[in-house]
C-alpha positions in Angstrom: -65.2 65.2 126.8 -67.4 66.0 123.7 -68.5 69.6 124.7 -64.5 70.4 125.9 -63.3 68.8 123.1 -65.4 71.1 120.9 -64.9 74.1 122.4 -61.0 73.6 122.1 -61.4 73.1 118.8 -63.3 75.8 118.1 -60.6 77.8 120.2 -58.2 77.0 118.3 -59.8 78.1 114.8 -61.2 81.5 116.4 -57.5 82.4 117.1 -57.4 82.8 113.4 -57.7 86.9 113.4 -58.3 87.4 109.8 -58.6 91.1 110.6 -55.5 90.9 112.3 -53.7 88.4 109.9 -54.4 90.8 107.0 -53.5 94.1 108.1 -50.2 93.0 108.7 -50.2 91.3 105.9 -50.7 95.2 104.0 -48.3 96.7 106.8 -50.4 97.9 109.8 -51.9 96.5 113.0 -55.9 97.3 112.6 -55.5 97.4 116.3 -54.0 100.5 116.1 -56.3 102.3 113.8 -60.0 103.1 113.7 -62.3 101.8 116.3 -59.1 99.9 117.5 -60.8 96.4 117.2 -60.1 93.4 115.1 -62.9 92.4 113.0 -65.3 93.0 109.5 -66.6 96.6 110.2 -63.2 97.8 111.3 -61.4 96.4 108.1 -64.6 97.6 105.9 -63.4 101.0 107.4 -59.6 100.6 107.0 -58.9 99.0 104.7 -61.9 99.2 102.5 -64.4 97.2 101.1 -62.0 94.3 99.5 -60.5 93.9 103.0 -63.4 93.6 104.5 -65.3 91.1 102.4 -62.0 88.6 102.5 -62.1 89.6 106.6 -66.0 88.8 106.8 -65.4 85.6 104.5 -62.3 84.8 106.4 -64.1 84.6 110.1 -67.0 83.0 108.5 -65.0 79.8 107.2 -63.3 79.4 110.1 -66.1 78.7 112.6 -68.2 76.5 109.7 -64.9 74.4 109.6 -65.1 74.0 113.3 -68.9 73.1 113.8 -68.3 71.1 110.4 -65.3 68.8 112.0 -67.4 68.1 115.7 -69.9 66.9 113.9 -67.8 64.4 112.0 -66.1 64.1 114.7 -68.3 62.8 116.8 -72.0 61.8 114.5 -70.8 58.0 114.9 -70.0 58.0 119.0 -72.7 61.0 120.0 -75.3 61.2 117.4 -78.1 62.6 119.6 -76.3 65.5 120.8 -74.8 66.8 116.9 -76.8 69.9 117.0 -75.6 70.9 120.9 -71.9 69.8 120.3 -71.6 72.3 116.6 -73.2 74.8 118.9 -69.9 74.3 121.1 -68.0 74.9 118.7 -69.4 77.4 117.4 -68.8 79.4 121.0 -65.2 78.3 120.9 -64.9 80.3 117.6 -66.3 83.0 119.1 -64.6 82.7 122.4 -61.2 82.6 120.6 -61.9 85.0 118.3 -63.2 87.9 120.8 -60.5 86.7 123.2 -57.4 85.6 121.7 -55.0 85.0 124.5 -51.5 85.7 122.3 -53.5 89.7 121.8 -53.6 89.7 125.4 -57.5 88.7 124.6 -58.6 91.7 122.7 -59.9 90.8 120.0 -63.3 91.3 117.3 -67.0 91.2 118.9 -67.6 87.6 117.1 -70.5 88.8 114.5 -69.0 87.2 111.2 -67.9 84.5 113.1 -71.6 84.5 114.2 -72.7 84.3 110.9 -70.6 81.2 110.0 -72.0 79.8 113.7 -75.4 80.2 112.1 -74.9 79.6 108.7 -73.5 76.1 109.6 -76.2 75.2 112.2 -79.0 75.7 110.0 -79.7 76.9 106.9 -83.1 78.0 107.8 -81.3 80.1 110.7 -79.2 81.5 108.5 -81.9 82.9 106.0 -83.9 84.8 108.9 -80.3 85.9 110.5 -79.8 87.9 106.8 -82.8 89.2 106.4 -82.7 90.6 109.8 -79.1 91.9 108.7 -80.4 93.4 105.8 -83.4 94.9 106.6 -81.6 97.2 109.7 -78.5 97.5 107.5 -79.7 98.7 104.7 -82.3 100.7 106.1 -80.1 102.6 108.7 -76.8 101.9 107.7 -76.1 100.8 111.5 -74.1 97.2 111.7 -74.0 97.1 115.2 -78.2 97.1 115.1 -78.3 94.6 112.3 -76.0 91.9 114.6 -77.8 93.2 117.5 -80.9 91.7 115.6 -79.5 88.6 114.2 -78.5 87.6 117.9 -82.1 88.1 119.0 -83.5 86.3 116.4 -81.2 83.5 117.0 -82.2 83.0 120.4 -85.8 83.0 119.4 -85.2 80.8 116.6 -83.4 78.6 119.0 -86.3 78.4 121.9 -89.3 77.5 118.5 -87.1 74.9 117.0 -86.1 73.3 120.0 -90.1 73.9 121.9 -91.1 72.0 118.2 -88.7 69.4 118.7 -87.0 70.2 115.1 -83.5 69.2 116.6 -84.2 65.9 118.0 -82.5 65.5 120.9 -83.7 65.0 124.8 -85.0 67.8 126.7 -82.1 68.2 129.0 -80.3 68.8 125.8 -82.2 71.3 124.1 -82.5 73.4 127.7 -78.7 72.9 127.5 -78.8 74.3 124.0 -80.7 77.1 124.8 -78.6 78.4 128.1 -75.7 78.4 125.5 -77.6 80.6 123.5 -78.3 83.2 126.1 -74.9 82.9 126.7 -73.8 83.9 123.5 -76.4 86.9 123.2 -75.4 88.0 126.1 -72.4 88.2 125.4 -73.2 89.7 122.0 -74.7 92.6 123.5 -72.2 93.1 126.5 -69.6 93.7 123.9 -71.9 95.4 122.1 -72.8 98.0 125.7 -71.9 101.4 123.8 -72.9 101.0 120.4 -76.6 100.3 121.9 -75.6 103.5 123.9 -74.7 105.4 120.9 -77.7 104.1 119.2 -79.9 104.8 121.9 -78.7 108.6 121.5 -78.4 108.5 117.9 -74.8 108.8 118.2 -73.4 106.0 116.6 -71.5 105.6 113.8 -72.9 104.4 110.3 -71.6 102.2 107.5 -71.2 102.7 104.0 -71.1 101.1 101.4 -70.5 103.6 98.7 -67.9 105.8 98.0 -70.0 109.3 98.3 -70.0 109.3 102.1 -66.1 108.9 102.1 -65.7 111.7 104.4 -68.3 111.2 106.4 -67.3 108.0 107.3 -63.9 109.3 108.5 -65.2 112.4 110.0 -67.9 110.6 112.5 -66.8 108.1 115.9 -66.1 104.5 115.0 -68.2 102.4 116.1 
């Protein structure tokens, strides 16, 4: 029951589509521009850096809040399950973000929400994710590559920490944690399958934070 409650709480928080809401507040439907994706990268490309930052922070915050609420809710009744329940809450947020029922299940790709998940789950995971993403992005300007590396790193860290007993849970719960992490990782890679194909072909669109490449950005195929 605790797992279901955390999933539901997370999904409700995930329904707060920051990019869609921000776009509507500025007179556009973000789903009809750029890649049609309701997420941070598309908001950055279509609406600019300020929008990208606001959307990113909004998506991070909703995940952090959902996970913190679930931890507080079960800290006394199920303290031995907190890492697992926290991850269930984060999973619910990503599902709500990626598949919002009121938008015909067409949302974002869950990467900013994942940043919130990693942040709230364990600060050490956050540091590794930050290094992996920044290294990939600033060397290649590929947001998708950085995002995929974050998920790969997250899965590896889960297993390493779990095998070292860092989560202080029973072996069965730790294995369940692995399954949940694997589900999130597989879902992320499936959502990015077109990006992966373009990366392999050298056709993936790059994202720049400086203005001199604006014309190049607008001319490239959106990721």
